[in-house]
C-alpha positions, 0 to 999 in steps of 0.5 A: 500500500502506497503512503499518500503523504510525503515521506521524508526518506522515500518521497512522494507516495512512499516510492521504493527508491529513496530521495536524493541524499537519503540513500545512506539512511535508507540503506541503514534502515534496510540493512539493520536486522529487525532484532537489532532494532528491537534490542536498541529500542528496548535499551533506549526505553530502559535508559529512559526509565532509569533516568526517570524521563517521564511526563504526567497525563492528567485526568486518568485513574491509573498511574499518571507518570509515563515514560515518553515513547522514543523511536530509534529511527531518526529524522534527518534535515539537510543543511539547506533545509535547516538554513531556510527554516532557521532564517524563517524562525528568526524572522518569526521570533523577532516579530513575536517580540515586536508584537508583544512590545507593541501591544503592551506599549503604544498598540500601533498594530491595533490603531492601524487596524491590523489586529482587532482590539478586542482580540487582544485587549479582551483576550484572557491571556492579555495582562493589563497589569504589565502594560507599559512595562519594558523588560530588559532589552525589550525581550518578552519571549526569551524561549519560544517553541515553534511547532511546524509541519511539512507536507512536501519537499519544500513545503513547511508550515507553522502550526502554532507558536508556544511563547508562554512556557514551551516544553520538550527541549530535554527530550531533544537533548536526551534523545541525542544522547540515546542515539549516540550511545545506541546508533554511533554508526549514524554519526560516522555516516553523517556530519551531524550538527551538535545540540549539546550547547543548548543549555549553555546558550540558555544560561547565557540568554538568561544572564543577558537579560538580567536587570541593569547593573547586576554584574557579569554573573547574575543569579538565575534560578528555575522556578518549578510548580513542583514534582507533580507537574507534568514537565518536572523532569525537564525542570530538574534536568535543565536546572542541573545542566545549567548549574542553577538552583531549582526552586519552588515558591517556598524557596523564594521571598520578596523583601522591599520589592527584591527577590531573595532565595533562601539557602542554608548559608543565608539569603541570596538575591535573585536576578533572573527567574526562568519560570515554568508556571503560567501567569495565573499562578506566579503571584497570588497578590496579583493573579489567582489569590488561591495559588500556592505555587507562586511567590507573593510580591513577585510581580511588584519586584518585576514591575519595579525592574529588580528581577527579570521573568523569563518568559515575561508575564503576558506572553501568552497572548502570542500563544493564542490561536486566533492571534496566530491566524494574524501572524502573516500580517504581524510579521509583515507589519514589524519586519516589512517582509512577507513571512518566510514560514507560512501559516496553515490556512485558518478560519476564525470561527468568531467571524460569521462566514468562517463559522458557516464554512466550518459548520458545513465542513466539520468532517473535513477540518481540524477544529481547535480551542484558541487557548487549547494545548496538548491535543485536548479540546480538538476535533480531527474531522476525518477520524471523528465519530458522528457523535463527536462531530455533533458535540463539537457542532453544538460547542461551536454554535454556543461559543464560536469565538473560542475556536479556529479551524484548519484543513486536515493536512497530509503531514509528512511521514518518517520511517518509524519502528512499529510492532510490524517493523519499520513503517511510515508515521506522521511527524511534526517538529518543534525547534527552540528559539532563544532571544536575549540581549545579543539577538536570536539563537537557535540550536540546530535541532529540535523535538520531532514528535511522532504519531505512533498510531497508524494513520493518526495525525495527533503527535502529542505525548498525552495522546499516544505520540512519541519522539525522535531525534532530529539530525541536522546535517552540517554543510560540510563532509564528515571527517574520516575517523571522527567519532560521535559528538561529545555530550556533556549534558546528562552524561553518566 
């Protein structure tokens, strides 16, 4: 049976011959015995289990902690493909920060009629408490995860922007370590760009946006909601890799609008907080008054400029999927150029004609909550039951402003190890972009998520998806006899 989607190794329709440049990977897949694939896959799972690389699934009666599935067959991007993606990502992240600076400042984009005022000012993610506040170097979204999909050899689209607290980068790093240990021959075959300096770049980015006058090595901490959070493993991993303290709310206090960390040697002033909890929970004096996860007085310190929060409060407005639908106009407005990475076509159900079209084509479209995440609150029309479609129809009619709709794309596939052998499975891609005082930096890699269920387009781990290593090839030949890249992060 031919694969109707574009396969990144085999090409259109899953042809029997590999795409140019992928012959070596195709040969590796064909020549590796099935039992050897199984052995390596089991070894990877055992290592992840030992390391405690887990994520939490909420709302289930059984054990919520799971090991995220990892696939041993990597995904490869050519140097030229990555070059184009990198340029487009830099442009998009610049535009996101310019948009955030504007909507919390002069709001020119609203005055000029590019984005409707009510879509911003009445948005639950808009934080009027920080209007007029300028963070150091005017950077709001210090860490962005841009979700992308592919439908053809040169057809890449942005699916959504993650500018609040994007997660998944620890899997990118751990996946690479697993691949180097279990498939070292691939790093002899291909000139793979390293990703192991991500945490160094993250730390330098955080330090670069410290409040003015705090010296060359400002104190940075990572604020976590605690070990019950679904991404706690990642919080612990990143803090350890950067050599900074992992703290919870009880470890911090605010005195005279200055944030202090309690230690056994006394209080230490904190300059930068990489916070991994949403705005609603960071300060009970400003946002949710019943939050036990936040630090009372933290926003007062932020507003006074004595501490930097990364990402800045209010960045969630750039996550909103209705705002996403305006990103081509937003990019053009702030950069003067068309977006190099296009959006997926999007219908805003708040608009009568778009709602009418969506209701008439529910069985063909993907419908999402504008503030949804994790694959929840989403309808995939072609695979939904009649009952699910009718339930969504009622929800759309009741609150159309809460939804957007998109066509069901034929996402690209990548060879993936399954119970029946290697077979195509649909994938997406989340590269991580860092913005600091010295501009945007992007590690040549990212998190490839794979829909492990045959025919599924939902890649989220909470919905049965897994991950792959993403190998970005360098624009240079592999040195003969060169070993795999050394990894410092997470090494034994």
